[in-house]
C-alpha positions in Angstrom: 165.2 -0.6 89.1 168.5 1.3 89.3 170.7 -1.5 88.3 171.3 -3.7 85.3 173.6 -6.3 86.8 174.2 -8.1 83.5 177.0 -9.5 81.6 177.2 -11.9 78.8 178.3 -14.7 81.3 175.6 -13.9 84.0 172.3 -14.8 82.3 169.6 -16.5 84.0 169.4 -20.2 83.3 165.8 -21.7 82.5 166.0 -23.7 85.7 166.8 -20.5 87.7 163.9 -18.6 86.5 161.6 -21.3 87.2 162.9 -21.9 90.6 160.3 -21.0 93.4 160.8 -17.4 94.7 160.9 -18.5 98.2 164.1 -20.6 97.7 166.1 -17.7 96.8 164.9 -14.9 99.1 168.0 -15.1 101.2 170.2 -14.5 98.1 168.5 -11.4 97.2 169.6 -9.6 100.4 173.3 -10.2 99.8 175.5 -7.3 99.0 176.1 -6.8 95.3 179.4 -7.9 93.9 181.8 -5.4 92.3 181.0 -7.0 88.9 177.4 -6.1 89.5 178.0 -2.4 90.0 180.7 -2.5 87.1 178.0 -4.0 84.8 175.7 -1.1 85.7 178.3 1.3 84.5 179.4 -0.5 81.5 175.8 -0.8 80.0 175.3 1.5 77.1 172.0 3.3 76.2 171.1 1.1 73.3 172.0 -2.0 75.3 169.8 -0.9 78.0 166.8 -0.3 75.7 167.1 -3.7 74.3 167.4 -5.3 77.8 164.6 -3.0 79.3 162.0 -2.2 76.7 159.1 -2.9 79.1 160.7 -0.5 81.7 160.9 2.2 79.1 157.4 1.6 78.1 155.9 1.6 81.5 157.9 4.7 82.4 156.5 6.6 79.5 153.0 5.3 80.5 153.3 6.8 84.1 154.4 10.1 82.6 151.3 10.6 80.7 149.7 12.3 83.8 152.3 15.1 83.2 150.7 15.8 79.9 147.6 16.6 81.6 149.3 18.6 84.1 150.9 20.8 81.4 147.8 21.0 79.3 145.6 22.8 81.8 147.6 26.0 82.6 148.7 26.3 78.9 145.1 25.9 77.9 144.0 28.7 80.4 146.7 31.0 79.2 145.6 30.6 75.6 142.1 31.2 76.5 142.9 34.7 77.7 143.4 35.3 74.0 140.3 33.6 72.8 137.6 36.0 71.9 134.6 33.7 72.9 136.2 33.1 76.5 137.0 36.7 76.9 133.4 37.7 76.1 132.0 35.2 78.5 134.3 35.4 81.4 135.7 39.0 80.9 134.6 42.6 80.3 134.7 45.3 77.6 137.9 47.5 77.7 138.4 50.1 75.1 136.1 48.4 72.5 137.3 45.0 73.0 136.8 42.1 75.8 139.6 41.1 78.1 139.9 39.2 81.2 140.7 41.5 84.1 144.1 41.2 85.8 142.7 40.1 89.3 140.4 37.2 87.5 143.6 36.3 85.4 145.5 36.0 88.5 142.7 34.1 90.5 142.1 31.6 87.7 145.8 31.1 86.8 146.6 30.6 90.5 144.2 27.7 90.8 146.5 25.3 89.4 149.6 26.2 91.2 147.9 26.4 94.5 146.4 23.0 93.9 149.8 21.7 92.5 151.6 22.9 95.9 149.0 21.2 98.2 148.7 18.2 95.7 152.3 17.6 95.4 152.8 17.5 99.3 149.8 15.2 99.8 151.0 12.8 96.9 154.3 11.8 98.9 152.2 10.2 101.6 149.9 7.8 99.5 153.0 7.0 97.3 154.6 5.5 100.4 151.6 4.1 101.9 149.8 2.4 98.7 152.6 2.6 96.2 153.0 4.5 93.1 150.6 2.5 90.9 147.7 2.9 93.1 148.2 6.6 93.8 148.4 7.1 90.0 145.0 5.3 89.4 143.4 7.4 92.3 144.6 10.6 90.6 143.5 9.5 87.0 140.1 8.8 88.4 139.9 12.1 90.2 140.9 14.0 87.1 138.1 12.4 85.3 135.6 13.8 87.7 137.1 17.2 88.1 136.9 17.9 84.3 133.2 18.0 84.6 133.4 21.1 86.5 135.7 22.9 84.0 133.6 21.7 81.1 130.2 23.1 82.4 131.5 26.0 84.0 129.9 29.3 82.7 131.1 31.8 85.3 134.7 32.6 86.5 133.8 31.6 90.0 132.9 28.0 89.0 135.9 27.8 86.6 138.0 28.8 89.5 136.7 25.9 91.7 137.4 23.5 88.9 141.1 24.8 88.7 141.7 24.7 92.4 140.5 21.0 92.6 142.1 20.0 89.4 145.4 21.4 90.5 145.2 19.4 93.7 145.2 16.1 91.6 147.5 17.4 88.8 150.3 18.2 91.3 150.6 14.6 92.2 151.5 13.6 88.6 154.8 15.4 88.5 155.7 13.7 91.7 154.9 10.2 90.5 156.3 10.3 87.0 160.0 11.2 87.8 160.1 9.1 91.1 158.6 5.9 89.0 161.1 6.5 86.0 164.1 6.6 88.2 163.1 3.5 90.1 162.4 1.3 87.1 165.2 1.9 84.8 169.0 1.1 84.8 171.6 3.8 85.1 172.0 4.1 81.4 168.4 5.0 80.8 167.9 7.3 83.9 168.8 10.6 82.3 166.6 10.2 79.1 163.5 8.5 81.1 163.7 11.1 83.8 164.0 14.1 81.3 161.2 12.6 79.4 159.0 14.3 82.1 160.0 17.5 80.4 158.8 16.4 77.0 155.3 15.4 78.4 155.3 18.9 79.8 156.0 20.2 76.2 153.5 17.8 74.6 150.9 18.9 77.0 151.5 22.6 76.2 151.6 21.9 72.6 148.4 20.0 72.3 146.8 23.0 74.3 148.3 25.4 71.7 147.1 23.3 68.8 143.6 22.8 70.1 143.0 26.5 70.7 144.5 27.5 67.6 141.8 25.5 65.9 138.9 26.4 68.1 139.7 30.1 68.9 137.7 31.5 65.9 134.5 29.8 67.1 132.0 32.4 68.6 130.2 30.0 70.9 131.2 28.3 74.1 132.7 25.4 72.1 135.7 27.6 71.6 136.7 26.8 75.3 134.5 23.7 76.1 136.1 21.5 73.5 139.7 22.0 74.9 138.5 21.4 78.4 136.7 18.1 77.3 140.0 17.0 75.5 141.3 16.2 79.0 139.0 13.1 79.1 141.1 11.6 76.3 144.0 11.1 78.4 142.0 9.5 81.2 140.6 6.9 78.5 144.0 6.3 77.4 145.4 5.7 80.9 142.8 3.6 82.4 143.0 0.3 80.3 146.8 -0.2 81.1 146.3 0.2 85.0 145.5 -3.3 85.9 148.8 -4.4 84.0 151.1 -1.8 85.4 154.1 -3.0 87.6 154.7 -1.5 90.8 158.2 0.2 91.7 160.5 -2.6 92.9 162.2 0.0 95.1 158.9 0.6 96.9 158.4 -3.1 97.4 161.9 -3.8 98.5 161.7 -1.1 101.2 158.5 -2.9 102.5 160.4 -6.1 102.6 158.3 -7.6 99.9 161.2 -9.2 98.3 159.3 -11.8 96.3 157.0 -9.0 94.8 159.8 -6.8 94.0 161.6 -9.8 92.1 158.2 -10.4 90.2 158.1 -6.6 89.3 161.8 -6.6 88.1 160.9 -9.6 85.9 158.0 -7.9 84.3 160.3 -4.7 83.7 163.4 -6.5 82.5 164.3 -8.7 79.6 165.1 -12.4 80.1 168.8 -11.8 79.8 168.9 -9.8 83.2 169.8 -11.2 86.4 167.1 -9.6 88.3 168.4 -11.2 91.5 171.6 -9.0 91.3 169.5 -6.0 90.3 167.4 -6.5 93.4 170.6 -7.0 95.6 171.9 -3.6 94.7 168.5 -2.0 95.6 168.6 -3.7 98.8 172.1 -2.8 99.5 171.4 0.9 98.5 168.5 0.9 101.0 170.5 -0.7 103.8 173.3 1.9 103.2 170.6 4.8 103.5 169.2 3.1 106.7 172.7 3.0 108.2 173.2 6.7 107.3 169.9 7.3 109.0 168.5 9.0 106.0 164.9 8.5 107.1 161.8 8.4 105.1 159.5 11.0 106.5 158.9 14.7 105.5 161.0 15.8 108.6 163.9 13.6 107.2 163.8 15.5 104.0 165.1 18.6 105.8 167.6 16.9 108.3 171.2 17.5 108.1 172.0 14.2 106.5 169.7 15.2 103.6 169.6 18.8 103.4 172.1 19.3 100.8 170.6 17.0 98.5 167.2 18.7 99.3 168.6 22.1 98.7 169.8 21.1 95.2 166.5 19.6 94.3 164.5 22.5 95.4 167.0 24.8 93.6 166.9 23.2 90.3 163.3 23.0 90.1 162.5 26.6 91.4 165.0 27.8 88.7 162.6 26.8 86.1 160.3 29.5 87.4 163.0 32.0 88.2 164.4 31.6 84.5 161.0 32.8 83.0 159.1 29.2 82.3 155.8 30.8 83.4 156.1 33.1 80.3 155.3 30.0 78.2 151.8 29.7 79.6 151.1 33.4 78.5 153.1 32.8 75.1 150.1 33.5 72.9 149.1 36.4 74.9 152.6 37.8 75.1 152.8 37.4 71.3 149.4 39.4 71.0 150.7 42.4 73.4 154.0 42.4 71.5 152.1 43.4 68.4 151.4 40.2 66.3 147.8 39.7 64.7 145.8 37.3 66.6 146.0 34.3 64.3 149.7 35.0 63.8 150.1 34.9 67.7 148.4 31.5 68.0 150.6 30.2 65.1 153.5 31.5 66.8 152.5 29.8 70.0 152.3 26.4 68.2 155.8 27.0 66.9 157.1 28.0 70.2 156.3 24.8 71.8 157.0 22.5 68.6 160.7 23.9 68.9 160.5 23.0 72.7 159.6 19.3 71.7 162.6 19.1 69.3 164.8 20.6 71.9 163.9 18.1 74.6 164.7 15.3 72.1 168.2 17.0 71.4 168.7 17.2 75.2 168.8 13.3 75.2 171.8 13.3 72.8 173.4 15.9 75.1 172.8 13.8 78.2 174.6 10.9 76.7 177.7 12.9 75.8 177.9 15.9 78.4 177.6 16.1 82.2 174.4 17.3 83.8 176.0 20.3 85.6 177.7 21.6 82.2 174.5 21.4 80.3 172.4 23.0 83.1 174.8 25.9 83.8 175.5 26.6 80.3 171.7 26.6 79.3 171.0 28.9 82.2 173.7 31.4 81.1 172.3 31.6 77.6 168.7 31.9 78.8 169.8 35.1 80.8 171.4 36.6 77.8 168.5 36.1 75.6 166.2 37.5 78.2 168.3 40.8 78.4 168.2 41.0 74.4 164.5 40.7 74.4 164.2 43.4 77.0 166.6 45.7 75.1 164.6 45.2 71.9 161.4 46.4 73.7 163.2 49.7 74.4 163.7 50.5 70.6 162.0 53.9 69.7 158.8 53.6 67.8 158.6 50.0 68.8 154.9 49.5 67.4 155.6 50.8 63.9 158.7 48.5 63.5 157.4 45.1 62.5 160.9 43.9 62.3 161.6 44.3 65.9 158.3 42.7 66.9 159.1 39.6 64.9 162.7 39.6 66.1 161.6 39.8 69.8 159.0 37.1 69.2 161.6 34.8 67.4 164.0 35.3 70.3 161.3 34.0 72.6 161.3 30.9 70.4 165.0 30.5 70.6 164.9 31.0 74.4 162.1 28.2 74.5 164.5 25.9 72.4 167.5 26.4 74.7 165.4 25.9 77.9 164.0 22.6 76.6 167.6 21.5 75.7 169.1 22.2 79.0 167.3 23.6 82.2 164.0 22.1 81.5 164.8 18.3 81.0 168.1 18.2 83.0 166.1 19.7 86.1 164.2 16.3 86.5 167.4 14.3 85.9 169.3 16.2 88.9 166.1 16.1 90.9 165.9 12.3 90.9 169.6 11.6 91.1 170.3 14.1 94.0 167.4 12.9 96.2 168.0 10.0 98.6 166.0 7.0 97.5 164.2 6.6 100.9 162.8 10.1 100.7 162.9 10.7 96.8 159.0 10.9 96.4 158.9 13.4 99.5 161.8 15.4 98.2 160.3 15.7 94.9 156.9 16.6 96.5 158.6 19.4 98.6 160.5 20.7 95.4 157.3 20.7 93.4 155.5 22.6 96.2 158.1 25.3 96.5 158.3 25.6 92.7 154.4 26.0 92.8 154.6 28.6 95.4 157.0 30.5 93.2 154.6 29.9 90.4 152.0 31.5 92.5 154.1 34.6 92.9 154.5 34.7 89.1 150.9 34.1 88.4 150.0 37.0 90.5 152.6 39.2 89.1 152.8 38.5 85.4 149.2 39.6 84.6 149.9 43.0 86.2 153.1 43.2 84.3 151.9 42.3 81.0 148.3 43.4 80.7 147.6 46.6 78.7 145.5 48.0 81.4 148.3 47.7 83.9 152.1 48.0 83.6 152.0 46.9 79.9 155.6 45.8 80.1 155.6 43.5 77.0 159.2 42.4 76.3 160.7 44.5 79.1 159.8 41.4 81.2 163.2 40.2 79.8 165.0 42.5 82.1 163.2 41.0 85.2 163.6 37.2 84.2 167.2 37.8 82.9 168.3 39.3 86.4 166.6 36.4 88.1 168.3 33.9 85.7 171.7 35.6 86.4 171.3 35.2 90.2 170.3 31.6 89.8 173.2 30.8 87.6 175.6 31.9 90.4 173.9 29.5 92.8 174.0 26.6 90.4 177.7 27.1 89.8 178.4 26.9 93.4 175.9 24.2 94.4 174.8 21.9 91.5 177.3 18.7 91.4 177.9 16.4 88.5 176.0 13.2 88.9 176.2 11.6 85.5 177.4 8.1 85.5 176.9 7.3 89.2 174.6 4.8 90.9 172.5 5.7 93.6 174.6 3.9 96.0 177.7 5.9 94.9 175.8 9.2 95.3 174.7 8.3 98.8 178.3 7.7 99.7 179.6 10.8 98.1 176.9 13.1 99.6 177.4 11.4 103.1 181.2 12.1 102.9 180.3 15.7 101.7 182.5 15.7 98.4 182.8 19.3 97.2 180.6 20.3 94.3 183.1 20.8 91.7 185.0 17.4 92.7 181.8 15.2 92.1 182.6 14.6 88.4 186.1 13.5 88.5 186.0 11.9 92.0 187.2 8.2 92.0 184.7 6.4 94.0 187.0 3.6 94.8 188.7 6.2 97.3 185.6 5.6 99.3 184.2 2.1 98.7 187.8 0.7 99.6 187.6 2.4 103.1 
């Protein structure tokens, strides 16, 4: 629900709310009045929360799948540092067990390969069957695949579980931001779409906490318990599925106006005029149809949408290029940097706890600063920190200087905080705001797939760069990711526009008129709408 369409004078009367839906279907298709659009802009964050508490709750509910998505690869990265897992799935090297780089690569690659294919597949059932049914199918699929991971006692069986699990997990990151952007008003769009990043952090944090508690066990439960925990989220999600409202945008595009209105009523408070909210949805869809934005995967790459697709792919890919995959190897990285095993696990928990706080801080920034400013500033800081981490690794006698080791590890924590204040959460906001509504699910799917392909590259490369029996680069990885972040910053400065405070209809018009990137923030939309 992309519009609020509310003012103190424009509430729904008791007789209006009880009027048969069929009597007002024609009214729903009328173009929204200027006052409707102004009300969308004037609504504050706290007013929106008060008017749309159910939309907030359901958006958070659909994001629970992202916690499962983040939990799996983070868990696997931590298991590489768990003695029982290394003994059962690895081999002995210089007196201790390790998982070989080829098997680390294969196991870790199962998730991103699955995500790549799963994300692309998710875009189709989301359009055919809706967001709610697709989400339900994915949750049931996850419940089944966890059995393979739980009972795996060989690397080959676990690899099958990771590949199949990734196919389903990849759909969650497409469903969650698409649904959030479609059920919330403009004032809540930044927070609820960036909440997806918080779910990533929560999943990673839980994985770190669980493995910190089980890593001292000497039996298979050291890794079986963490795998079994994934069933908890399935049990948490399933009871709410019969009551979950479908996206009103999806229903309206299918011409199911009465169902769309019912969905809006379930998402909004009684004070909201849902007919005016629906009129803005219909008008935005009409505008995109007139612009021939299309609704297929081919349309994602057509000229009318290409600029929007490029931005969506770029901001998501930069998550990988700036170094996010190091988080999955956080505990292992701290071990290789020289911290004792238990200190490495504790640092891994603190690493992600700081990320949790950072995402919450980002919500404050999103209310007071532009997306472009936050994103580019954060990316610049990430590059600087990576270079400093790399320089510290070059200090002579590194292993004998515990102060340098702790400084390097602490800078990784600072890096993660800045990432989760800026690039991490703001990526999902820009991704949802820049994609056209008709192809939003498919644009997110394509962006997720390309990000996953880059993730596959990193999954292949990082074990060989960080393992002691390979390149053993440790913190020198900072030079590699610092360089990639610098290149990414150059692209973002030239291509990422300011989308804060714009309705989807306004963004459609501005992209269609090809407004220059650096003029988006200050452009007077009345110059366009009055033509």
